[in-house]
C-alpha positions in Angstrom: -198.9 43.9 23.1 -200.9 41.9 20.5 -199.4 39.9 17.5 -201.5 41.6 15.1 -202.2 40.4 11.6 -199.9 40.7 8.7 -200.9 40.6 5.1 -199.4 41.6 1.6 -200.1 45.3 2.2 -198.9 45.6 5.9 -195.9 47.7 6.2 -195.0 47.6 9.9 -196.2 46.2 13.4 -198.5 49.2 14.0 -200.4 48.4 10.9 -200.5 44.6 11.9 -202.2 45.9 15.2 -204.9 47.7 13.3 -205.4 44.8 10.9 -206.6 42.5 13.7 -209.2 44.9 14.9 -210.5 45.3 11.3 -210.5 41.7 10.6 -212.3 40.6 13.8 -214.7 43.3 13.6 -215.8 42.4 10.1 -216.0 38.6 11.2 -218.4 39.8 13.8 -220.3 42.3 11.7 -220.0 45.0 14.2 -221.9 48.2 13.8 -222.7 51.3 15.7 -225.7 49.7 17.1 -223.8 47.1 18.8 -222.7 46.8 22.6 -219.3 44.9 22.6 -217.7 43.3 25.5 -213.9 43.4 25.3 -212.9 40.4 27.6 -209.4 40.9 28.9 -209.1 44.6 27.4 -205.7 45.3 28.9 -205.1 49.0 28.4 -208.1 49.4 25.9 -206.5 49.5 22.8 -209.2 47.5 20.8 -211.9 48.9 22.8 -211.0 52.4 21.9 -210.5 51.4 18.1 -214.0 49.7 18.1 -215.8 52.9 19.5 -213.5 55.4 17.4 -214.0 53.6 14.2 -217.3 52.0 14.4 -219.0 54.1 16.7 -220.4 51.2 18.8 -220.6 51.1 22.5 -217.7 49.1 24.2 -217.4 47.8 27.8 -213.9 46.6 28.6 -212.9 44.3 31.5 -209.7 43.5 33.0 -208.3 42.1 36.4 -205.8 44.9 36.6 -206.8 47.9 38.4 -203.9 49.8 36.8 -204.9 49.0 33.3 -208.4 49.9 33.8 -207.3 53.4 35.2 -205.0 53.9 32.3 -207.8 52.7 29.8 -210.3 55.0 31.3 -207.9 58.0 31.1 -207.2 57.4 27.5 -210.8 57.1 26.7 -211.3 60.6 28.3 -208.3 61.8 26.5 -209.7 60.6 23.0 -213.2 62.1 23.7 -214.7 58.4 23.8 -215.9 58.4 27.3 -219.5 58.4 26.3 -219.0 55.2 24.2 -216.3 53.3 26.2 -216.3 52.1 30.0 -213.8 50.1 31.7 -214.3 47.9 34.9 -212.0 45.6 37.0 -213.8 42.3 36.4 -213.1 38.7 35.9 -214.3 37.5 32.6 -215.4 34.2 33.8 -217.7 35.9 36.4 -218.6 39.2 35.0 -221.7 39.7 37.0 -223.3 41.3 34.0 -227.0 40.3 33.4 -228.0 37.6 30.9 -228.3 38.6 27.1 -226.4 42.1 27.9 -223.9 42.2 24.8 -224.3 41.8 20.9 -220.5 40.8 20.9 -218.0 39.2 23.1 -214.5 40.2 21.9 -211.2 38.6 23.2 -207.8 39.0 21.7 -205.1 36.7 23.2 -206.7 36.8 26.6 -208.9 33.7 26.8 -205.5 31.6 26.9 -205.0 32.9 30.5 -208.3 31.4 31.7 -207.5 28.1 33.6 -210.8 26.8 32.6 -211.7 27.8 29.0 -215.0 26.2 29.2 -215.9 28.5 32.2 -215.2 31.6 29.9 -217.3 30.0 27.1 -220.3 29.4 29.3 -220.1 33.0 30.7 -219.7 34.5 27.2 -222.7 32.5 26.1 -224.7 33.7 29.1 -224.2 37.3 28.5 -224.6 37.3 24.8 -228.0 38.1 23.2 -229.6 35.5 20.9 -227.8 35.8 17.7 -224.9 37.5 19.1 -221.4 36.6 18.4 -218.1 35.5 20.1 -214.9 36.6 18.2 -211.5 35.8 19.3 -207.8 35.6 18.3 -205.6 33.3 20.3 -203.0 30.7 20.7 -203.4 27.0 20.6 -201.1 24.1 21.1 -200.8 21.0 19.0 -202.2 17.8 20.0 -200.2 15.1 21.8 -197.0 17.0 22.6 -194.5 14.9 24.5 -190.9 15.1 25.8 -188.9 18.4 24.7 -192.0 19.6 22.6 -194.2 19.6 25.5 -191.5 21.1 27.7 -191.2 24.1 25.3 -194.8 24.9 25.5 -195.1 24.4 29.0 -192.4 26.7 29.9 -193.7 29.3 27.6 -197.1 29.1 29.2 -195.8 29.4 32.7 -193.5 32.5 31.7 -196.8 34.2 30.6 -198.6 33.1 33.9 -200.8 30.6 31.8 -201.6 27.4 33.2 -201.8 25.7 29.7 -202.8 26.4 26.2 -206.0 24.8 24.7 -205.8 22.5 21.6 -207.8 23.7 18.6 -210.0 20.5 18.6 -210.8 20.6 22.4 -211.7 24.3 22.2 -213.9 23.9 19.1 -215.8 21.0 20.9 -216.1 23.0 24.0 -217.6 25.8 21.9 -220.2 23.3 20.5 -220.9 21.8 24.1 -221.7 25.3 25.5 -224.4 25.9 22.7 -222.5 28.0 20.1 -223.3 27.5 16.5 -221.8 28.4 13.1 -218.2 27.9 14.7 -215.4 29.0 12.6 -211.5 28.6 13.6 -209.4 30.0 10.8 -205.8 29.4 10.9 -203.8 32.7 11.0 -200.4 31.5 12.0 -198.6 32.7 8.9 -200.1 36.1 9.5 -198.8 36.5 12.8 -195.2 34.8 12.1 -193.5 38.2 11.5 -194.4 39.5 15.1 -193.4 36.2 16.5 -190.1 36.8 14.8 -189.9 40.3 16.0 -190.4 39.3 19.5 -187.7 36.6 19.1 -185.4 39.2 18.1 -186.1 41.2 21.1 -185.2 38.4 23.4 -181.5 39.0 22.7 -181.8 42.7 24.0 -184.2 41.6 26.8 -181.7 39.1 28.2 -178.9 41.5 28.5 -181.2 44.0 30.5 -182.5 41.3 32.4 -179.0 40.2 33.6 -178.1 43.9 34.5 -181.3 44.3 36.4 -180.5 41.1 38.4 -177.1 42.6 39.4 -178.8 45.1 41.5 -182.3 43.7 42.3 -183.9 40.3 43.1 -186.0 39.2 40.2 -189.0 36.9 40.9 -188.8 33.4 39.4 -191.8 34.5 37.1 -190.0 37.5 35.8 -186.9 35.4 35.1 -189.0 32.8 33.0 -190.8 35.8 31.4 -187.6 36.9 29.7 -187.2 33.6 28.1 -190.8 33.4 26.6 -189.8 35.6 23.6 -187.3 32.9 22.7 -189.6 29.9 23.5 -192.6 31.1 21.7 -190.8 31.3 18.3 -188.9 28.0 19.0 -192.3 26.4 19.4 -193.6 28.1 16.4 -190.6 27.0 14.2 -191.1 23.3 15.3 -194.8 23.7 14.7 -195.9 23.1 18.2 -198.6 25.8 18.2 -200.9 27.7 16.0 -202.8 31.0 16.0 -206.7 30.9 15.2 -209.3 33.5 14.6 -212.4 32.1 16.3 -215.8 33.3 15.5 -219.2 31.7 16.7 -222.7 32.6 17.3 -225.3 32.1 20.0 
């Protein structure tokens, strides 16, 4: 589930989730004439919203076969199968032809790439000249050490992330790849309510996790995953990470 985007008019978490789609689509000026790649589409929420609300074609890719199947079924249920298609693919090696898409879209997925520059190179390759990369993601602060570094490291590993990028390094990678008109907008305050909401869920989740462990043998990753709800908010309160909206053009 994404963190969404809260502003003065947002009443609940559902509205926050819709807001992030609206804001990113405006940044990329997406229209019904565009073909969008949703890189790391999950169960297809953003893909379906884009097709339903903007009338554009969308291709969603995920590493998970189950997510692909669920997203495909939902597209059929919503009558959007003619506009949206889902595939099991790796977003750093999509196999799509050069210049295939008008927009590459990624919400909270690029952080999972072990080599962020590999994703950027692939996005640049498959974008048409003048096309846009638009993202929302987490970035750690520079020069973290000691306990601060450990908080971010444990959070990342609990989400099966090798490491978060820093804003400065990622911006340089965008430029080095060839992207221009690079914008990185700090939207940390707009996701803070979701981070706090996730933190509150930790206290319920930890009880469920302990009960589960009484009758099952949880994996080390699943044990760590429970703690991430606490760690992400602890890191946020200490200003160890920020959330950015990214837009750049080929």
